[in-house]
N, C-alpha and C positions, 0 to 999 in steps of 0.2 A: 263170338255171332257172325257169321257169314250171308249175306244173300248170294245166290248162286240158281237163279231163276232164268237166264238169259244162257248163260256160260257155266260149264261145271268147275271151272279155275280161276275163274277171274271175272270181275265187275265190268256190268254196262253203260257206257257211256254215253250222253250225248252230246252227237256232234254234228253241230248245223249242215254241212256240205260234207259229206264223207263221199262223195267223189265228184272230179271233175267234170263230169258228164250227168249230174244227176238233174240238174235246171231240165237240159233237155229231155230227160227219162220221164219228170215227172208233167212237162208240155205234150210228149209225143203219145205218153198211154194213158194223161188225163189222170194222173193219180190223184190230185186236188182233191178229188171226189170220194174216192178212200181215204182220204186223209182226216177228212169232216166227215165221213160217217163212222169214223174210228173214235174220234174225239169227239165231237159235236162242238160245245162251246167251250171247251179246257182247254188252253191253248199249250199246259204242259204237255196234258194229254197230248196233243198236235205235236209237239217236237218230239216227243217221244218215239210215236208210231212213225214219223217220216224218218227219224232217223233209222229204226230198223229196216225198214221197208228197204232203204237205199243201202244198204249195207246188207246184201247177201251173203250167208255163211258159206264158206267153202268144204266144209265136214261134214259130212253123212253122221258122223257122231254128235258133233255142236247140233245139229238140225234134228235127230231125234231126241235128241235131250228137251229142245223148247217142244215138240210136239207131244210127247209126256207130259211135260209142264200142264200143256193148253188142254188135255186131254181130262186131267184131274180139273183144270177150271171148266172145260163144259160139264162136267158133274157137279160142281159144285158152286155155281158161279158167285153166289153170297159170300161168300167167304173170301175170294180174292178181291170182291169189290170192299168189303167191311175194309180189309186189309190196307188197301191202296187209300181209303176214306182215311182210316187212322193215321195213316204215313203222313198224310197231308195235314193233318191238322197238329201233328206235331212238330212240324217242319213249321207251321205258320205260327206255332207256340213259339219256339224257340225265337222267331224274327221280330217277336214283340218284346224280347228284353232287350232294354237297350244299354248303348255300350257307348258308355260317357267318357271315354278316351282315346288318346291317338298314340303315346308314347307306351313302353312298355311299364305296365306299374303291379309289381305280384298281390297286393291289397286289393285291387281291381278286378283282375284277371281271376282271384277266386273270388271273390264277389259276385261275378259275373259267371263262373263256373257252377258257384251253388246253385244259383237262382234256375241254370239249364237244368242243371241233374235233378233238381226238384221239381221243376215243369215236367220233364220228361217221366219221371218214374211211375206216372198213373198211364201213359201210355205205354211203357214197359207190363206195369198189370195185365191189362187190356189186350195186351200181342199175347201173353202168355194164357190169355182163358181163348184165344180163337185156338191159337197151338193145340190146347188140351181138347177140345172139342173136334179136331181136325184132323190131329196127328194119326188117326187109325183109317181115315177114311180115303186117304191119298195112297198114291201107288207109285208115282214118279219119284225117282231119286232127286230131281230138284228140290218138290215144296215137303217130301219126306226127312231131307236133310236141315231145310228150314226150320218145319216145327221140331224135330228133334231136336238141332240146336238151342230154339229160344227156351223148351221147358228142361234141360240139361243146365243152363245158365242163369236161366232166370225162376228160381227156386223159391220156398220161402224162405231158406236161411239166405239168399242174397238181398230180396226186398228188406228183410230185418236187418242184416248188416250195411245194406247203403242207408235205409235210414239214419241207423245209429251215428254212421260217419258224416252224415252231413248236419246232423246235429253237432256232432263235436268240431266240423271246420269252422263251425259259427264263432267258436270258443267262448262259450257264456261263461265259464269262472276265469279269465284273460288269459292272457298268452306266456308259457314258463318256458323261458329261454336259457339255455345250459352253454357257455362258452369255456375256452382255454385260456390261460394266460401266455401270453407272447410278448415278445420281447417289449421292452419299458413297460411290463404289465399292464399290456393293451389286451383287449380280448378279440380272440379269436375261435375259427372255427365253431361258428354258431351253430346248436343245435335244439331242434324243436322238442319237448317235453310235454306228453301227454298232461291236460291239466288235471290238478286235485285239488278239491277241496279243503281250505285250511281248516285247523282244529276250530273248537265252536272259541277257546278262548283269545285265541288268537285273533277271530272274526271281531269279538267285542271288545277287544282293547287288553285285557286281561291277563296277556300272558308273559311268562318272565322269560322266556326266549331274547337270544340277542338276534335283532335285525334293524336293517339300516333301508330308508325309505328315503325318495326323494320327491320333493311335491313341484312342480314346474308352474312356473306362475303364470296366469291367466296371457300376460300379453308378450308372455314369451317365446316367439314364434320361433326362434334358430332353438330353442329346446324339443320344443314339438316337433320339430324337422326332425333332430336328431332321433326323439322316439319314435318315430313314424317309420326313418330310415333303418333303425335296429328292428322295428317287429317286421318290415318288408324283408330285409336279410335272414330273417329264423322264417317265414312262411313261404320263403321263395319254394325250393324245392316241392312243398305242398300244393301252392298255387300252379307251379308248371303239371304237375302228376292229375290237378285235377281239372287243370283245362284241357289235358289231352283226352280227362275220359267223358268230359261234355262234346269236345270236336266229334271222337267216334260215335258218339251216339247220335250227335245231328248226321253226320254223314252215313251213319245206317240206314238211320230213318230216311234221307234223300233216296238211298241206294234203294233199297224198298218200294218206296212210290216209284221211281225210275221202270222197275223190274216188273212188279204187279201193273205199274200201268200198260206195259206192252199188250198184257194178257188180258186185262181191263180192254182194251181197244179192239182187240180180236172178238170179243163178246159182243159186244157194241155192233161190230159188222156183221157178225153171225145173223144177230139178231134182226136188224135191217133188212139183210137180204131173206132173211124167213118170213118176216111181214110181208116180200113181196112174191111170195110162195117159192122162193130159188132154196135147193139144198146146196151143202160144199161136204165135199170131203179131204180127209188127211191124207197128201199124195204119198206115195212110195217113193225112196228117193235111192240113188244107187250112186257110187263113184263114176267120175267123170269118163275112166276108160270101155268103160261098157256101153257106154252109147245109147241109152234109153231114153225115147221119149213119145209118149203115147196115150193116149187117155181118149175118154167117151163123155158126151153130155156137156163139152163145156163151150161157158158163156163167158159173157163182157160184162164182169160185175157192175161197173161204173155207168154201163147202158140199164142194167135190172136196177140201180137206184134211181136211175131218172126219172123224168113226169113221163116217159112213153115203153112202161116192162115189157107192154106187150110185142115189142119189136125186137124182143131178145129170140136168138133163133141158134139151139143149143148146135155143136159143130161136133167135128171125133176129128182124132189124128193119129195116125200109124208112121211114124219117122222113125223106130229103130234102127241103129245101125246108120243112120243118116246122117251127112255134115251139114245140108243143107238142102232148104225148101224154098221153091217157088212156086210164088200163089199168081196164077193172071185172070183172065174171064172178064166176064160184062162187067160195064161199070154201074158204080152203084150197087153191086151183086152181095157187097158185105167183104170183100179181101180187106180192107182194112180195119175194118173191127174183129177180124179175126187174126191180124196181125196182134191188135193191142189184147188180144186174149189172150195169146200165145205168152206176149211178155210178163203182163201181169200175172197171169198163172206161173210163172216160171219166178220171178220175184217171191210170190207170196210162198212159194213151197220152200227157195231155199231162205228165206227168213223163219221157218218153222211154222208156218201156219197152214191151215186148211186151203183148199183150192176152188175155184166155183168148178165143179164138174162134176159128173157121175163116179168118176174115175180118173185119175193120174197117176204118169208115172214120168219120172227126167232123172238123168244125170247132174251130178253137179258143174257147177259153171263156175270159171273164175271171176265172171262179171258180165253185166248183162247194160248194154247201151242201145242206143237209136239213133237211128238218120232218116227223120222223115222229111218230106217236102216242105219249103216254107214259102211264105209269099216275098217279094222282091223288099229290098233292105228300102224303108220310108226316107231313110237319108243320104240315100243314092250314094254311099262311100263306097258300097260294092256292088254288085251284079248278082242275081242269082244262083247263076252256076260259080262265080268267085268263092261266093257265101257256101255253096254245096262244098265244095274241095277246102274250103278251109275249115270245116265242121269235121270234114273226114281225115284231115289231117290229125287232127285234136284227138278224134278217136284210135287212128293209129298209132300213135304217138302213147296215149294212154292204155289201151291193153293188149294181154300176152295171150300165149297160147290157151286154148281152155275156156274161150270167151264165148259172148253169144253175142248177134248184133242184129236188131231188127231195122228192117231197111224199109222205105216206104215213097217210091217212082223216085229214089234216088236217081242224080243224072238227067233228068227230064227237063231241065233246063237248057238242054244242047238239043242238037238235031239227034237224031233215031241211029244215024252211022258213028257217029262219033260216042254218044252213051251205049251202042253194043261194043266199039271198041274198050271204053275205059271202065263197062261193066265188068265183063269179061275179067279184064286184069286185074282189078279189086277182088273180085269174088277167086279168081284163083290165088291168089296172095292169102287172101285168108286161107282157103283151103288148106293151102301148104302149110300155113300158122295152124292147124287145126283149130282154129275159129270158126264155130258155128255160123247160121245165117237165116234169117227166112228174110226172101227179097219179093217183094211186090211191085208188077210192073203192069203196064200196058203195053210195052217195046216188045214188039214180035219176036225181033230180029235179036235184043239183045236174050230174052227168054227161050230162044230155040238155040243159039250158041251156047248157051249156059247148061242148055241138057245134053248137048253134043260134047262139049269140054269137058264138064265136070260130071262124070257120071254116079257120085257119086251123092246123088242129088233126089229128092223125089219131087214131083208136079203134082201142083193140085188148081184146080179152077172154078172159080167160081158161076155156080149154076143158074142158067138164063133158060125158062121152058121154052116152045115152041111159040107159042104166043107173044112174047116177050118179057113175061111177068119174070120176077125176079124171086128167088125161093131164099136168100141171104145165106143156102148153105152150098158148104165149101168143099167139092169131094175130086179125088183122085181125078186126074184129066192133063192132057197135054196142050201145051201152048196152041190157041187159035189165031189165025192172022188179023182178026177183028175182036174189039170189045165192045160193039154194036151198043156204040153212042148213038147211032141213029133211032133207037129207040128211045132215049131220053129227048132227044130232039122231037120225034114225033109227041111226045107226051107233052113236053113242055109250048112247042112253040105252035101247035095244031090249037092247043086246047086256049094258048092265047089268041088264033087269030078267030075264034068261035065268035 
């Protein structure tokens, strides 16, 4: 039996820190809101969804594998929840079994294995029942293989044989050990024989056959230890096999819990967004060399889950064939929100999830990272500009061709001329290495130079009406020499002076 819901050819591990840049990405895109929405109070589920979202897939085939499984889960939500719950109960049942030894001891290993296998057998029976119910209702290769594998391996013959073997492993009729005579008539080559009941006359002591028995005195500790060692040598291979079988089942249920947990988290997020009146869509993904990136009705899911969902304004994107996007425009006009929207959509798409949009298409990126403006270091160990360059250096060291970097007011801690010079050099280097970027800036000189020197970019601008009102729409538009900061000044300062 194999669990191949996350990947078609391997298992899915929980990695606490899948990327050196993961912490910055979580902070910049406010991903904690999504993690909490997907996991609720389940900390195990939190670790699963965090690991999945911060490890974007790089293969279109792998993404589609997960999308197909997720579509099945959306159609049959109760089934995936039942399997996740069952797997969690099985893992909890195994943890309750006391392990009372430190060193390897065959008898104790066998005892634990029997207890574990006996405890997990009912869960296998329940899993078989779920698979029998669901096998004809799913179409994805992942779930179909899971259910068919369960039905093939866990049939009636298996359960009958398993119960019989568990009974025999307890040696209810004692242990029969065969040996060969070695040098000096010592016993060698211990061999465990199936136990057989003694004939009736032997059991009542009336047999005329010749037999030899040894009675160990009650206080003969050395004799008792010798007998125990003799038994341990005989059951060693059986204990090892039973222990491996128990470990396999425990690992199976752990993997089942991990991989169904991801899809359960997706369903939780989908339900939370639906409760806020927001729809989602399964995105189209393409190979990186096709350079596809467009969508309609894109919105920021973290904002939609907040206490002010009415402020969510959908936006569109048309950046096919472009390697860079430059976003300028009015202060407080929705530029940073749209940047987070694009980054979150790319991450969700590349881990096989749905996207917060009406439709979305993207090319696969080798990595997704972010560089947002930060407050000054409170320890005063470095200035803001030093910190910006250090973080940019880490990004340059970590990413390669095909990556995507999201930059929000980067290099704003130096003067406008230096920012224009450095920003142009950085983004030209990214473009030369086929690293896509989305750059939000108030620096008109920088934006103008980028448009002139990097023709393979598109320009977007946050919309401002003639009366100064912000629509939070980000539309195609060339950079302007003002960000209309005076609008904010008049609204805040004039209101304070009244």
